[in-house]
C-alpha positions as CSV (number, residue, x, y, z in Angstrom):
1,M,51.7,17.0,7.8
2,E,53.3,19.8,5.7
3,I,55.2,17.3,3.6
4,L,52.0,15.2,2.9
5,A,50.1,18.3,2.0
6,M,52.8,19.3,-0.5
7,S,52.9,15.9,-2.1
8,G,49.1,15.9,-2.4
9,A,49.2,19.3,-4.0
10,A,51.8,18.1,-6.5
11,A,49.4,15.3,-7.6
12,K,46.0,17.0,-7.6
13,K,46.4,20.8,-8.1
14,P,48.1,21.8,-11.3
15,S,47.7,25.5,-10.4
16,S,49.9,25.3,-7.3
17,P,53.7,26.1,-7.5
18,Q,54.6,22.5,-7.0
19,A,52.4,21.3,-9.9
20,N,55.1,21.8,-12.5
21,T,57.9,20.3,-10.5
22,L,59.2,16.8,-11.0
23,S,58.1,14.3,-8.4
24,T,61.9,13.5,-7.8
25,E,62.3,17.0,-6.3
26,L,60.1,15.9,-3.4
27,L,62.3,12.9,-2.9
28,D,65.4,15.1,-2.9
29,R,63.9,17.4,-0.3
30,L,62.8,14.4,1.9
31,L,66.3,12.9,1.6
32,S,68.0,16.2,2.4
33,F,65.7,16.5,5.5
34,L,66.5,12.9,6.6
35,S,70.3,12.8,5.9
36,P,73.1,14.5,7.8
37,Q,75.3,16.6,5.5
38,S,78.2,14.3,6.1
39,V,76.4,11.2,4.6
40,S,77.4,10.6,0.9
41,Q,76.3,8.1,-1.8
42,S,79.5,6.1,-1.1
43,D,78.4,5.8,2.6
44,C,75.1,4.2,1.2
45,S,77.1,1.8,-1.0
46,D,79.4,0.9,1.9
47,A,76.4,0.3,4.1
48,W,74.9,-2.1,1.5
49,A,78.3,-3.9,1.2
50,A,78.1,-4.5,5.0
51,L,74.4,-5.5,5.0
52,E,74.3,-7.8,2.0
53,P,75.9,-10.8,3.7
54,A,73.6,-10.3,6.8
55,M,70.3,-9.9,4.8
56,G,69.8,-13.6,4.7
57,P,69.7,-14.2,8.5
58,I,67.9,-10.9,9.0
59,L,65.0,-11.9,6.6
60,E,64.9,-15.4,7.9
61,D,64.4,-14.1,11.4
62,F,61.9,-11.6,10.0
63,Y,59.7,-14.3,8.4
64,A,60.0,-16.5,11.5
65,R,58.6,-13.7,13.6
66,L,56.0,-12.7,11.1
67,V,54.1,-16.0,11.2
68,Q,53.9,-15.7,15.0
69,D,51.5,-12.8,14.9
70,P,47.9,-13.9,14.1
71,D,47.1,-10.8,12.0
72,L,50.3,-11.1,9.9
73,A,50.0,-14.9,9.6
74,R,46.5,-14.4,8.2
75,I,47.5,-11.7,5.7
76,F,50.5,-13.8,4.4
77,S,48.6,-17.1,4.5
78,G,49.1,-18.8,1.2
79,Y,52.5,-17.2,0.5
80,E,54.6,-19.6,2.6
81,D,56.0,-21.5,-0.4
82,K,57.0,-18.1,-2.0
83,S,58.9,-16.8,0.9
84,K,62.3,-17.4,-0.7
85,D,61.2,-15.6,-3.9
86,I,59.8,-12.7,-1.8
87,A,63.0,-12.5,0.2
88,A,65.1,-12.3,-3.0
89,R,62.9,-9.4,-4.2
90,Q,63.4,-7.7,-0.9
91,V,67.2,-8.1,-1.2
92,K,67.0,-6.6,-4.7
93,H,64.9,-3.8,-3.5
94,W,67.4,-3.0,-0.7
95,H,70.2,-3.1,-3.2
96,G,68.6,-0.5,-5.3
97,L,67.6,1.5,-2.3
98,M,71.2,1.7,-1.0
99,T,73.2,1.9,-4.2
100,Q,71.1,4.0,-6.5
101,K,70.4,7.7,-6.4
102,P,66.7,8.2,-5.5
103,G,64.8,9.1,-8.6
104,I,61.7,8.1,-10.7
105,D,62.6,4.4,-10.6
106,F,63.1,4.6,-6.9
107,Q,59.7,6.1,-6.4
108,G,58.1,3.7,-8.7
109,R,59.5,0.7,-6.8
110,S,58.3,2.1,-3.5
111,I,54.8,2.6,-4.9
112,R,54.7,-0.8,-6.4
113,I,55.6,-2.2,-3.0
114,A,52.8,-0.2,-1.5
115,E,50.4,-1.5,-4.2
116,A,51.4,-5.1,-3.3
117,H,50.8,-4.4,0.4
118,V,47.5,-2.8,-0.3
119,R,46.6,-5.7,-2.6
120,I,47.2,-8.3,0.1
121,G,45.5,-6.2,2.7
122,L,48.6,-5.2,4.8
123,P,47.9,-2.0,6.7
124,S,50.5,0.8,6.7
125,H,51.2,0.4,10.4
126,W,52.2,-3.2,9.9
127,Y,54.3,-2.1,6.9
128,I,56.2,0.4,9.1
129,A,56.5,-2.2,12.0
130,A,58.0,-4.7,9.5
131,Y,60.5,-2.1,8.4
132,G,61.4,-1.5,12.0
133,R,61.9,-5.2,12.5
134,V,64.4,-5.3,9.6
135,L,66.2,-2.2,10.8
136,A,66.5,-3.7,14.2
137,G,68.5,-6.5,12.7
138,A,70.4,-4.3,10.1
139,I,71.8,-1.6,12.5
140,P,73.6,-4.1,14.8
141,A,75.1,-5.7,11.6
142,L,76.5,-2.3,10.5
143,F,78.0,-1.5,14.0
144,A,79.5,-4.9,14.1
145,K,81.1,-4.3,10.7
146,Y,82.5,-0.9,11.6
147,R,83.0,-1.4,15.3
148,L,86.6,-0.2,14.9
149,N,85.6,2.9,13.0
150,P,82.9,4.7,15.0
151,K,82.7,7.7,12.6
152,K,82.2,5.5,9.6
153,A,79.7,3.4,11.6
154,E,77.7,6.6,12.3
155,R,77.6,7.6,8.7
156,V,76.6,4.2,7.3
157,V,73.9,3.9,10.0
158,A,72.7,7.4,9.1
159,A,72.7,6.4,5.4
160,L,70.7,3.2,6.2
161,I,68.2,5.1,8.3
162,S,67.8,8.0,5.8
163,R,67.3,5.7,2.8
164,A,65.0,3.4,4.8
165,F,62.8,6.3,5.9
166,L,62.9,7.8,2.4
167,D,61.5,4.4,1.2
168,I,58.9,4.5,3.9
169,C,57.9,8.0,3.0
170,A,57.7,7.2,-0.7
171,A,55.7,4.1,0.0
172,Q,53.5,5.9,2.6
173,E,53.0,8.6,0.1
174,G,51.9,5.9,-2.2
175,Y,49.6,4.5,0.5
176,E,48.1,7.8,1.3
177,N,48.0,9.8,-1.9
178,G,48.4,7.2,-4.7
179,I,47.2,3.8,-3.7
180,R,44.5,5.0,-1.4
181,I,43.1,7.3,-4.1
182,R,43.3,4.5,-6.7
183,V,41.7,2.0,-4.3
184,E,39.0,4.6,-3.6
185,E,38.7,5.1,-7.3
186,D,38.4,1.4,-7.8
187,N,35.9,1.2,-5.0
188,R,34.0,4.0,-6.5
189,R,34.1,2.4,-9.9
190,D,33.0,-0.9,-8.4
191,T,30.3,0.8,-6.4
192,N,29.1,2.7,-9.4
193,L,29.1,-0.6,-11.4
194,A,27.2,-2.3,-8.6
195,S,24.8,0.6,-8.5
196,L,24.4,0.5,-12.3
197,R,23.9,-3.2,-12.2
198,S,21.3,-2.9,-9.4
199,V,19.5,-0.2,-11.3
200,A,19.6,-2.3,-14.4
201,D,18.2,-5.3,-12.6
202,T,15.6,-3.1,-10.9
203,I,14.5,-1.5,-14.2
204,V,14.4,-4.9,-15.8
205,S,12.3,-6.3,-12.9
206,I,9.8,-3.4,-12.6
207,N,9.4,-3.1,-16.4
208,D,8.9,-6.9,-16.7
209,L,5.3,-5.9,-15.9
210,S,5.0,-3.4,-18.8
211,L,3.9,-5.9,-21.4
212,N,1.5,-7.6,-19.0
213,M,0.1,-4.1,-18.2
214,A,-0.3,-3.3,-21.9
215,L,-2.0,-6.6,-22.5
216,L,-4.2,-6.0,-19.4
217,Q,-5.0,-2.5,-20.7
218,S,-5.9,-4.0,-24.1
219,S,-8.1,-6.5,-22.4
220,T,-9.6,-3.8,-20.1
221,D,-10.3,-1.6,-23.2
222,E,-11.9,-4.5,-24.9
223,A,-13.8,-5.4,-21.8
224,T,-15.0,-1.8,-21.5
225,S,-16.1,-1.7,-25.1
226,N,-17.8,-5.1,-24.8
227,S,-19.3,-4.1,-21.4
228,Q,-20.7,-1.0,-23.0
229,S,-22.1,-3.0,-25.9
230,I,-23.5,-5.7,-23.6
231,S,-25.0,-2.9,-21.4
232,A,-26.7,-1.4,-24.4
233,A,-27.8,-4.9,-25.5
234,A,-29.0,-5.6,-22.0
235,E,-31.0,-2.3,-22.0
236,E,-32.5,-3.4,-25.3
237,L,-33.1,-6.9,-23.9
238,L,-34.8,-5.4,-20.9
239,T,-37.0,-3.3,-23.2
240,S,-37.8,-6.4,-25.2
241,V,-38.4,-8.5,-22.1
242,Q,-40.8,-5.8,-20.8
243,Q,-42.6,-5.8,-24.2
244,I,-42.7,-9.6,-24.2
245,A,-43.9,-9.6,-20.6
246,E,-46.6,-7.1,-21.6
247,N,-47.5,-9.2,-24.6
248,S,-47.3,-12.3,-22.5
249,D,-49.7,-10.8,-20.0
250,G,-52.1,-9.9,-22.8
251,A,-51.7,-13.3,-24.3
252,A,-52.3,-15.0,-21.0
253,E,-55.4,-12.8,-20.5
254,R,-56.6,-13.7,-24.0
255,A,-55.7,-17.3,-23.3
256,R,-57.8,-17.2,-20.1
257,S,-60.6,-15.6,-22.1
258,T,-60.3,-18.1,-24.8
259,N,-60.2,-20.9,-22.2
260,A,-63.4,-19.5,-20.7
261,S,-65.0,-19.3,-24.2
262,V,-63.9,-22.8,-25.0
263,H,-65.5,-24.0,-21.8
264,E,-68.6,-22.1,-22.7
265,S,-68.5,-23.7,-26.1
266,I,-68.1,-27.1,-24.5
267,G,-71.2,-26.3,-22.4
268,A,-73.1,-25.1,-25.5
269,M,-72.0,-28.1,-27.5
270,D,-73.2,-30.3,-24.7
271,S,-76.6,-28.5,-24.9
272,V,-76.6,-28.9,-28.6
273,A,-75.8,-32.6,-28.3
274,S,-78.6,-32.9,-25.8
275,S,-81.0,-31.0,-28.1
276,I,-79.9,-33.2,-31.0
277,A,-80.5,-36.2,-28.9
278,D,-84.0,-34.9,-28.1
279,I,-84.6,-34.2,-31.8
280,A,-83.4,-37.7,-32.7
281,R,-85.7,-39.1,-30.0
282,T,-88.6,-37.0,-31.2
283,A,-87.9,-38.0,-34.8
284,E,-87.9,-41.6,-33.7
285,E,-91.2,-41.0,-32.0
286,S,-92.6,-39.2,-35.0
287,A,-91.5,-42.0,-37.2
288,Q,-93.1,-44.5,-34.9
289,S,-96.4,-42.5,-34.9
290,L,-96.2,-42.1,-38.6
291,K,-95.8,-45.8,-38.9
292,E,-98.8,-46.3,-36.7
293,L,-100.8,-43.8,-38.7
294,N,-99.8,-45.5,-41.9
295,E,-101.0,-48.8,-40.4
296,A,-104.3,-47.1,-39.4
297,S,-104.7,-45.7,-42.9
298,E,-104.1,-49.2,-44.3
299,Q,-106.8,-50.4,-42.0
300,I,-109.1,-47.6,-43.1
301,S,-108.3,-48.5,-46.7
302,D,-109.3,-52.0,-45.9
303,F,-112.5,-50.7,-44.4
304,L,-113.1,-48.5,-47.4
305,S,-112.7,-51.5,-49.7
306,V,-115.3,-53.3,-47.7
307,I,-117.6,-50.2,-47.8
308,E,-116.9,-49.9,-51.5
309,T,-117.8,-53.5,-52.0
310,I,-120.9,-53.1,-49.9
311,S,-121.8,-49.9,-51.9
312,D,-121.3,-51.7,-55.1
313,Q,-123.4,-54.6,-54.0
314,T,-126.0,-52.2,-52.6
315,N,-126.1,-50.3,-55.9
316,L,-126.5,-53.6,-57.7
317,L,-129.3,-54.6,-55.3
318,A,-130.9,-51.2,-55.9
319,L,-130.6,-51.6,-59.6
320,N,-132.2,-55.0,-59.3
321,A,-134.8,-53.6,-57.0
322,T,-135.6,-50.9,-59.5
323,I,-135.8,-53.4,-62.3
324,E,-138.1,-55.5,-60.2
325,A,-140.2,-52.5,-59.2
326,A,-140.5,-51.6,-62.7
327,R,-141.8,-55.0,-63.5
328,A,-144.2,-54.7,-60.6
329,G,-145.4,-51.6,-61.9
330,E,-147.6,-49.5,-59.7
331,A,-147.2,-51.9,-56.9
332,G,-143.6,-51.6,-57.0
333,R,-143.5,-47.8,-57.3
334,G,-142.8,-47.3,-53.7
335,F,-140.2,-49.9,-53.6
336,A,-138.7,-48.3,-56.7
337,V,-138.5,-45.0,-54.7
338,V,-136.8,-46.8,-51.9
339,A,-134.5,-48.6,-54.3
340,S,-133.7,-45.3,-56.0
341,E,-132.9,-43.8,-52.6
342,V,-130.8,-46.8,-51.7
343,K,-129.0,-46.5,-55.0
344,S,-128.5,-42.8,-54.4
345,L,-127.1,-43.5,-51.0
346,A,-124.9,-46.3,-52.4
347,T,-123.6,-43.9,-55.1
348,Q,-123.0,-41.3,-52.5
349,A,-121.3,-43.9,-50.3
350,A,-119.2,-45.0,-53.2
351,K,-118.2,-41.5,-54.0
352,A,-117.4,-40.8,-50.3
353,T,-115.5,-44.0,-50.2
354,E,-113.6,-43.0,-53.4
355,D,-113.0,-39.6,-51.9
356,I,-111.8,-41.1,-48.7
357,S,-109.6,-43.4,-50.6
358,D,-108.2,-40.6,-52.6
359,R,-107.6,-38.7,-49.4
360,I,-106.1,-41.7,-47.7
361,A,-103.8,-42.2,-50.8
362,A,-102.8,-38.6,-50.6
363,L,-102.3,-39.0,-46.8
364,K,-100.2,-42.1,-47.4
365,S,-98.2,-40.2,-50.1
366,G,-97.6,-37.4,-47.6
367,M,-96.8,-39.8,-44.9
368,S,-94.3,-41.5,-47.3
369,V,-92.7,-38.1,-48.0
370,I,-92.7,-37.4,-44.2
371,E,-91.3,-40.8,-43.6
372,Q,-88.5,-40.1,-46.1
373,A,-88.0,-36.7,-44.6
374,L,-87.9,-38.2,-41.1
375,E,-85.5,-40.9,-42.4
376,G,-83.2,-38.1,-43.8
377,S,-83.6,-36.1,-40.6
378,R,-82.7,-39.2,-38.6
379,S,-79.6,-39.7,-40.8
380,A,-78.8,-36.0,-40.5
381,V,-79.4,-36.2,-36.7
382,Q,-77.2,-39.3,-36.5
383,S,-74.5,-37.6,-38.6
384,G,-75.0,-34.4,-36.5
385,Q,-74.7,-36.4,-33.4
386,S,-71.5,-38.0,-34.6
387,T,-70.2,-34.6,-35.8
388,I,-71.2,-33.0,-32.6
389,E,-69.6,-35.8,-30.6
390,G,-66.4,-35.3,-32.6
391,A,-66.6,-31.6,-32.4
392,N,-67.3,-31.8,-28.7
393,S,-64.3,-34.2,-28.2
394,L,-62.2,-31.8,-30.3
395,I,-63.4,-28.8,-28.4
396,R,-62.7,-30.6,-25.1
397,S,-59.2,-31.4,-26.4
398,V,-58.8,-27.8,-27.5
399,G,-60.1,-26.8,-24.1
400,D,-57.6,-28.9,-22.4
401,Q,-54.8,-27.5,-24.6
402,V,-56.0,-24.0,-24.1
403,S,-56.1,-24.6,-20.4
404,D,-52.5,-26.0,-20.6
405,V,-51.5,-23.0,-22.8
406,T,-53.2,-20.7,-20.4
407,G,-51.3,-22.2,-17.5
408,R,-48.0,-22.1,-19.4
409,M,-48.7,-18.5,-20.5
410,E,-49.3,-17.6,-16.9
411,E,-46.0,-19.3,-15.9
412,I,-44.2,-17.6,-18.8
413,S,-45.7,-14.3,-17.7
414,A,-44.5,-14.9,-14.2
415,I,-41.0,-16.0,-15.4
416,L,-40.8,-12.9,-17.7
417,K,-41.6,-10.7,-14.8
418,Q,-38.8,-12.4,-12.8
419,Q,-36.6,-12.2,-15.9
420,E,-37.4,-8.5,-16.3
421,S,-36.1,-7.9,-12.7
422,T,-33.0,-10.1,-13.4
423,T,-32.3,-8.4,-16.7
424,A,-32.5,-5.0,-15.0
425,E,-30.1,-6.2,-12.4
426,I,-27.7,-7.6,-15.1
427,S,-27.9,-4.3,-17.0
428,T,-27.0,-2.5,-13.8
429,N,-24.2,-4.8,-13.0
430,I,-22.8,-4.6,-16.6
431,T,-22.9,-0.9,-16.4
432,G,-21.0,-1.2,-13.2
433,V,-18.5,-3.5,-14.8
434,A,-18.0,-1.0,-17.6
435,D,-17.5,1.8,-15.1
436,R,-15.0,-0.3,-13.1
437,A,-13.2,-1.2,-16.4
438,G,-12.9,2.5,-17.1
439,D,-11.6,3.1,-13.5
440,N,-9.1,0.2,-14.1
441,R,-7.8,1.9,-17.3
442,T,-7.4,5.1,-15.4
443,R,-5.4,3.3,-12.7
444,L,-3.4,1.5,-15.4
445,N,-2.6,4.9,-17.0
446,Q,-1.5,6.2,-13.6
447,M,0.7,3.1,-13.1
448,V,2.2,3.6,-16.5
449,E,3.0,7.2,-15.7
450,S,4.4,6.2,-12.3
451,L,6.6,3.5,-14.0
452,K,7.8,6.1,-16.6
453,G,8.7,8.5,-13.7
454,S,10.6,5.7,-12.0
455,N,12.4,4.8,-15.2
456,D,13.4,8.4,-15.8
457,A,14.8,8.7,-12.3
458,F,16.6,5.4,-12.5
459,L,17.9,6.3,-16.0
460,G,19.3,9.6,-14.7
461,N,21.2,7.8,-11.9
462,A,22.4,5.1,-14.4
463,Q,23.8,7.8,-16.7
464,S,25.8,9.2,-13.8
465,W,27.3,5.8,-13.0
466,F,27.9,4.7,-16.6
467,V,31.4,4.5,-18.0
468,A,31.1,4.5,-21.7
469,D,34.3,2.5,-22.5
470,S,33.9,-0.1,-19.8
471,H,32.5,-3.4,-21.2
472,R,31.0,-4.3,-17.9
473,S,29.4,-1.0,-17.5
474,L,28.1,-1.0,-21.1
475,V,26.5,-4.4,-20.7
476,Q,24.5,-3.1,-17.8
477,M,23.6,0.1,-19.6
478,A,22.6,-2.0,-22.6
479,K,20.1,-3.8,-20.4
480,I,18.6,-0.5,-19.4
481,D,18.6,0.8,-23.0
482,H,17.0,-2.4,-24.1
483,V,14.2,-2.2,-21.5
484,V,13.6,1.5,-22.3
485,F,13.4,0.7,-26.0
486,K,10.8,-2.1,-25.3
487,K,8.9,0.2,-22.9
488,K,8.6,2.9,-25.6
489,I,7.3,0.4,-28.1
490,V,4.8,-1.0,-25.6
491,D,3.6,2.5,-24.6
492,T,3.2,3.5,-28.2
493,V,1.1,0.5,-29.0
494,S,-0.9,1.2,-25.8
495,G,-1.5,4.8,-26.8
496,H,0.4,6.5,-24.0
497,I,3.0,8.1,-26.3
498,E,3.4,8.7,-30.0
499,G,5.9,6.9,-32.2
500,R,6.5,5.9,-35.8
501,A,7.8,2.6,-37.2
502,V,10.2,4.5,-39.4
503,D,11.9,5.9,-36.3
504,V,12.7,2.5,-34.9
505,P,16.5,1.9,-35.4
506,D,17.8,-1.5,-36.6
507,H,20.0,-3.6,-34.4
508,H,23.2,-2.0,-35.7
509,N,22.4,1.6,-34.7
510,C,21.6,1.3,-31.0
511,R,24.2,1.5,-28.2
512,L,24.4,-2.3,-27.9
513,G,24.6,-2.8,-31.7
514,K,27.4,-0.2,-32.1
515,W,29.4,-1.8,-29.3
516,Y,28.8,-5.3,-30.7
517,D,29.9,-4.3,-34.2
518,S,33.0,-2.3,-33.1
519,L,34.4,-4.6,-30.5
520,N,37.8,-5.9,-31.3
521,V,38.6,-7.9,-28.2
522,P,39.0,-11.6,-29.3
523,A,38.3,-13.0,-25.9
524,I,35.0,-11.3,-25.7
525,R,34.1,-11.9,-29.4
526,N,34.7,-15.6,-29.0
527,H,32.5,-15.9,-25.9
528,T,29.3,-18.0,-26.5
529,A,27.0,-15.3,-25.0
530,Y,28.5,-12.6,-27.3
531,K,28.2,-14.8,-30.4
532,S,24.6,-15.8,-29.5
533,L,23.5,-12.2,-28.9
534,V,23.1,-10.9,-32.5
535,E,20.0,-12.9,-33.6
536,P,17.6,-12.2,-30.6
537,H,18.8,-8.6,-30.6
538,K,17.9,-8.4,-34.3
539,R,14.5,-9.9,-33.6
540,V,13.8,-7.4,-30.8
541,H,14.2,-4.4,-33.2
542,A,12.3,-6.2,-36.0
543,A,9.4,-7.0,-33.7
544,G,9.3,-3.5,-32.4
545,R,9.1,-2.1,-35.9
546,S,6.5,-4.7,-36.9
547,A,4.4,-3.8,-33.9
548,L,4.3,-0.1,-34.8
549,E,3.7,-0.9,-38.5
550,A,0.7,-3.0,-37.4
551,L,-0.5,-0.2,-35.2
552,E,-0.2,2.3,-38.1
553,A,-2.2,-0.1,-40.3
554,G,-5.0,-0.1,-37.7
555,D,-4.4,-3.8,-36.7
556,R,-4.1,-3.4,-32.9
557,R,-4.5,-7.2,-32.3
558,N,-1.5,-7.9,-34.6
559,A,0.4,-5.1,-32.9
560,Y,-0.1,-6.7,-29.5
561,A,0.9,-10.1,-31.0
562,R,4.2,-8.5,-32.2
563,L,4.7,-7.2,-28.6
564,V,4.6,-10.8,-27.5
565,D,7.3,-11.6,-30.1
566,L,9.3,-8.6,-28.8
567,E,9.0,-9.9,-25.2
568,D,10.2,-13.4,-26.1
569,A,13.3,-12.0,-28.0
570,S,13.9,-9.5,-25.2
571,K,14.1,-12.3,-22.6
572,E,16.8,-14.0,-24.7
573,V,18.8,-10.7,-25.0
574,L,18.6,-10.0,-21.3
575,A,19.6,-13.5,-20.4
576,L,22.7,-13.3,-22.8
577,L,23.6,-9.9,-21.4
578,D,23.4,-11.3,-17.9
579,A,25.7,-14.2,-19.0
580,L,28.2,-11.6,-20.4
581,A,28.0,-9.6,-17.2
582,E,28.8,-12.8,-15.2
583,A,31.6,-13.6,-17.6
584,F,33.1,-10.1,-17.1
585,D,33.2,-11.0,-13.4
586,G,34.9,-14.3,-14.1
587,E,36.7,-15.6,-17.2
588,L,36.5,-12.2,-19.1
589,K,37.6,-10.1,-16.2
590,S,41.1,-9.6,-17.6
591,A,39.7,-8.7,-21.0
592,D,37.6,-6.0,-19.5
593,S,40.3,-4.6,-17.3
594,R,42.7,-4.5,-20.2
595,Y,40.4,-2.4,-22.3
596,V,38.3,-0.7,-19.7
597,S,37.8,3.0,-19.8
598,R,40.1,3.6,-22.8
599,R,38.9,6.9,-24.2
600,P,40.6,7.9,-27.5
601,V,42.1,11.4,-27.6
602,S,43.9,13.2,-30.4
603,Q,46.6,15.8,-30.7
604,V,47.7,15.4,-27.0
605,Q,51.5,15.8,-26.6
606,A,53.3,15.1,-23.3
607,Q,56.8,14.9,-21.8
608,S,58.1,11.6,-20.5
609,R,60.9,11.3,-18.1
610,S,62.8,8.4,-16.5
611,D,66.1,8.1,-14.6
612,K,67.7,7.2,-17.9
613,S,66.1,9.4,-20.5
614,Q,63.4,11.9,-21.4
615,G,61.4,12.8,-24.6
616,L,58.1,13.7,-26.2
617,I,55.3,11.2,-26.4
618,H,51.8,11.3,-27.9
619,I,48.9,10.2,-25.7
620,E,46.4,8.2,-27.9
621,N,43.9,7.1,-25.2
622,V,43.3,7.6,-21.6
623,S,41.7,5.4,-18.9
624,E,41.1,5.7,-15.2
625,G,44.1,3.4,-14.6
626,G,46.4,4.0,-17.6
627,L,47.5,5.7,-20.8
628,G,48.1,4.5,-24.3
629,I,51.1,6.3,-25.9
630,A,53.1,6.5,-29.1
631,G,56.3,8.2,-30.1
632,A,59.8,8.2,-28.6
633,D,61.2,5.2,-26.8
634,A,60.1,5.8,-23.3
635,G,61.8,2.8,-21.8
636,A,61.4,-1.0,-21.4
637,V,58.5,-3.0,-20.0
638,G,58.6,-2.6,-16.3
639,D,60.4,0.8,-16.3
640,V,58.9,3.6,-14.3
641,I,58.4,6.9,-16.1
642,Q,57.0,10.3,-15.3
643,V,54.5,11.9,-17.7
644,E,53.9,15.6,-17.7
645,H,51.1,17.4,-19.6
646,N,49.6,20.8,-19.2
647,G,51.0,21.3,-15.7
648,Q,49.9,17.8,-14.6
649,T,52.4,15.1,-13.5
650,V,51.7,11.4,-13.2
651,L,53.9,8.4,-12.4
652,G,53.5,5.2,-14.3
653,E,54.9,1.8,-15.2
654,I,55.4,0.6,-18.8
655,A,53.0,-2.4,-18.9
656,W,53.4,-3.4,-22.6
657,K,55.1,-2.3,-25.8
658,K,54.4,-3.2,-29.4
659,D,55.1,-1.5,-32.8
660,G,56.1,1.9,-31.4
661,K,53.2,2.0,-29.0
662,A,53.0,1.3,-25.2
663,G,50.6,1.0,-22.4
664,I,51.3,2.9,-19.2
665,R,49.8,1.6,-15.9
666,L,49.4,4.6,-13.6
667,L,51.1,4.4,-10.2
668,K,50.4,7.9,-9.0
669,G,48.1,10.7,-10.1
670,R,45.8,11.0,-13.1
671,L,45.7,13.1,-16.3
672,D,42.7,15.2,-17.3
673,V,42.9,15.5,-21.1
């Protein structure tokens, strides 16, 4: 336990006394502890000379026994055809283990073996058991070789055991303090990425409603405004309906009065018609009486003519009598008196007859005038009768129409009363709709605020999980940035926050655009999703700016139309980012792991050491799993080196070299620079 604590301190606590020591010093102390003083390097070499011929049978037995255990058989499943290559590597490892002085390269090999075991899922207890199985075959081989030299046999066996357990310690130290930490770090990074991806998907999902909420709010606002207008119109309509109803009631009453008057007029016209008929009848009777009177006057005229004739004859007879009386003289004096009286009577009768004739003529003239007047009256009466009959028919028709109008006005009045009630109910309902629309806007505002709070909380978590120079992490963060950008535009158009079109960046100056423009990884740049990303991303920013420009111009309808364009382009961007994220889990995984987490640093000088050389190097970039260096020749690809900086020590393997630069894959520890 003390040894493990010391090794852990060397890796993690630069302030401790062991922080500045080389990791080989720990190996030296472990080896000193494991080895008797009598064991030398030559004993180790002699042990290998005796073991090398026996390694083939020992490893053959080892692999035969390995597949018999179900756990080991499962772990090594798929490696059966590589057993010879693996055995050759084991022999090479044993050769270095027994013939070389333990140093940086020794420790690097042990850690790489531990890495391989962790990678295939071999627990440390099976690793130690496997070592024990090999030692169980190796020790008898050494005793057999040196059976005639027991002292030598003891030393070579001690050398084998000390080197074997030193290898186990170094590997176990790699298991416990190097690989475990790195695995945990990988797990933490993967967990953080999974969390970031989950948050990104969650933010995308919950904010998928933001545009619909904005459109709903716009519709709600419009509905509220329209409802208020309709409510006012309904109030005016109700007032108008009430006035019309009152007017209709008055019109219906006047129609009823008119109908009654018309019916009275019809009765009066009937009376007039009856009176006219009586007048016509009386006129006919008068005409008939006048006719009879005229006939009587004609008869009287005839009588007067007879009387006049008689009077004339009498007057003539009197004249003759007078003449005869005169001739008779005295004798005829009395007859003359009579004749004179007769003549006088005849003259009077003639005058009376003439007077009567004049009167009868005047009467006939008057009767003629009366007859003409009666004829005119009869014509007027007949015309009046015809007119009265037409007027009576017209009045009856008007009466029927007035009756119909009266009925309809009464129906209209009843309908208007019902409409008045209905309109009042509609007005009340519309007012309720307007009130509910206002309540809906309040709830929508609360939902927007709640969504903003959720976004802020999610964004805070996302920032803690985000690794700026990891492509996979950046893709997820770009999704979040994208949704937040869209949400701000939507909230600005909806009136929840303030924003200006001039402040909207173009597609080159957001996090995604800067990553897109600066990326120099060919495998990623050649990917279809990456190449397809620029156009919809450009449309997103353009639509956002256009929406705010329309808003500033007072054209809210156009602003909401631009939000729809923004949403369409946004869906394309998110789909392409998802495609890139999927590619980073698949065909682009190596491209991301090669360049992941490389943070540029400047003016960082460090010391490099190996079993062969040492020198100064310059650290140019740092990642969670490696370093980028330049400077002195630190070694060849595959060499293990130790890097020291500011009291910190790490162990790494040279993964690549090119043009005076190299990439170091960390095997143990990490540098904080």
